[in-house]
C-alpha positions in Angstrom: 111.5 131.2 101.6 113.0 128.3 100.3 110.2 127.5 98.2 109.4 131.3 97.2 113.4 131.7 95.9 113.5 129.2 93.1 110.2 130.8 91.7 111.6 134.2 91.7 114.3 132.6 90.2 112.3 131.1 87.5 109.9 134.3 86.6 113.0 136.4 86.2 114.6 133.9 84.1 111.3 133.9 81.9 111.4 137.4 81.7 114.9 137.8 80.7 114.3 135.0 78.0 110.9 136.4 76.5 112.7 140.2 75.6 115.9 138.1 73.9 116.4 138.1 70.1 116.7 135.4 67.8 120.2 134.7 66.2 120.6 132.6 62.9 123.3 131.1 60.8 123.1 129.4 57.6 123.6 125.5 58.0 127.0 124.0 57.7 128.1 123.0 54.2 126.5 120.1 53.1 127.6 116.6 52.6 127.9 116.5 48.3 125.7 114.1 47.0 128.3 112.9 44.5 132.2 113.8 44.7 133.9 115.0 41.8 137.4 114.0 41.2 139.6 116.9 40.6 143.4 117.1 39.6 145.4 117.7 43.1 145.0 121.8 42.7 144.6 124.5 45.1 141.9 126.8 45.2 142.0 129.7 46.5 138.7 131.6 47.2 138.1 135.3 47.8 135.5 136.8 50.2 132.2 136.7 49.2 131.0 140.3 48.8 127.2 141.0 49.4 124.9 143.8 49.2 125.4 146.7 52.0 121.9 145.6 53.4 123.3 142.1 54.4 126.4 143.9 56.3 123.6 144.8 59.1 123.0 142.1 61.6 119.5 142.6 61.2 118.0 140.0 58.8 116.7 141.9 55.4 113.2 141.4 54.4 111.8 143.0 51.0 108.1 144.1 51.3 108.6 145.9 47.9 111.1 145.6 45.1 112.2 148.9 46.7 111.9 148.8 50.2 113.9 146.6 53.0 112.7 145.9 56.4 115.0 145.2 59.2 113.9 142.5 61.6 115.0 143.7 64.9 114.0 140.7 66.7 115.7 138.0 63.9 119.7 138.7 63.6 122.6 137.1 62.1 124.6 135.0 64.7 127.6 136.1 62.2 128.8 138.5 59.2 126.9 137.1 56.1 130.3 137.7 54.0 132.4 135.7 56.3 129.7 132.6 56.7 129.3 132.5 53.4 132.8 132.7 52.1 133.9 129.6 54.7 130.9 128.0 53.9 132.0 127.8 50.2 135.3 126.9 50.9 134.0 124.1 53.3 131.5 122.6 50.8 134.3 122.5 47.9 136.7 120.8 50.2 133.9 117.8 50.5 132.7 118.2 47.1 136.5 117.5 46.0 137.4 115.3 48.5 140.8 117.7 49.3 141.8 120.1 52.0 143.4 122.4 49.4 140.6 125.4 49.3 141.6 128.3 51.1 140.7 132.0 51.6 142.6 134.0 49.2 144.8 135.7 49.4 146.5 133.7 52.3 149.5 134.7 54.0 151.3 131.1 52.7 154.0 131.0 50.0 152.3 128.8 48.0 150.0 130.5 45.6 146.4 129.1 44.4 146.1 127.3 41.2 142.8 128.8 40.7 140.9 131.7 42.2 137.2 131.5 42.8 135.5 135.0 43.0 132.0 135.8 43.8 129.8 138.9 44.0 126.2 138.2 45.4 124.0 141.1 44.3 120.5 140.1 45.5 120.0 137.3 48.6 116.5 138.4 50.2 113.1 137.3 51.1 110.4 139.2 49.4 106.4 137.9 49.6 107.0 134.1 49.1 110.6 133.5 47.5 113.7 134.0 48.4 115.6 135.4 45.7 119.7 134.9 45.1 121.3 136.6 42.2 124.9 136.2 41.9 128.1 136.5 39.6 130.9 134.3 40.0 133.9 133.8 38.3 137.0 131.3 38.0 140.5 132.1 37.2 143.4 130.0 36.3 146.6 132.1 38.0 149.2 130.8 35.6 147.3 130.8 32.4 144.9 133.4 33.3 142.2 131.4 31.4 138.9 132.6 33.0 135.2 131.9 33.0 132.4 134.2 34.7 128.6 132.8 35.2 125.6 134.8 36.2 123.6 132.9 39.1 119.7 133.5 39.7 117.3 131.3 42.1 114.1 131.9 43.7 113.1 129.2 46.7 109.5 129.3 48.0 109.2 130.2 51.4 106.7 131.7 54.0 106.5 134.6 56.3 108.1 132.8 59.3 111.7 134.1 60.1 112.8 130.5 60.6 111.4 129.3 57.1 113.1 132.5 55.5 116.5 131.4 56.6 115.9 127.7 55.6 115.1 128.7 52.4 118.2 131.0 52.4 120.1 127.9 53.0 118.7 125.8 50.1 119.2 128.7 47.7 123.0 129.0 48.5 123.2 125.3 48.1 122.1 125.3 44.5 124.7 128.3 44.0 127.5 125.9 45.6 127.0 123.1 43.4 126.7 125.3 40.2 130.2 126.7 41.5 131.5 123.1 42.2 130.4 122.1 38.7 132.5 124.8 37.1 135.1 124.3 38.8 134.9 120.4 37.6 134.6 121.7 34.0 137.6 123.7 34.2 
């Protein structure tokens, strides 16, 4: 009986594990290759908005321009809008070597000098590419000066889900760097 008990436990766990779903998150904000000097300003990042299909926990892929498939076996491990917002904040903190980058609005007395808004309109894998299209803007809260930009990229991928998530990660890295360059020039 002592020999069979560990075998039964192993087989039981193996059966449980084989039916599990895979959960994915985009990587943590990468360490920038170059740090930009930035005047000591407080930056507020609004919550990143995403298309409705990204509010689902299942990872979505497109098999045509008008047909999206939700993968039941591959799920996001976090709400993507929150994850992307936190990742952008982390990247900007590293890029400018300053901790004063926060979610906007927040419940403190000090208001940001600059507000960053991001609206993702497309972030999906289709055929052999991941596509990321977004608009982003920077506003100086005091002077009301504003700049807005369109962003679009595609990153090669395969049909394997891990490769798709890695390509999404690389696409968002390109986006983060573009926003940081805009802040630097602003």
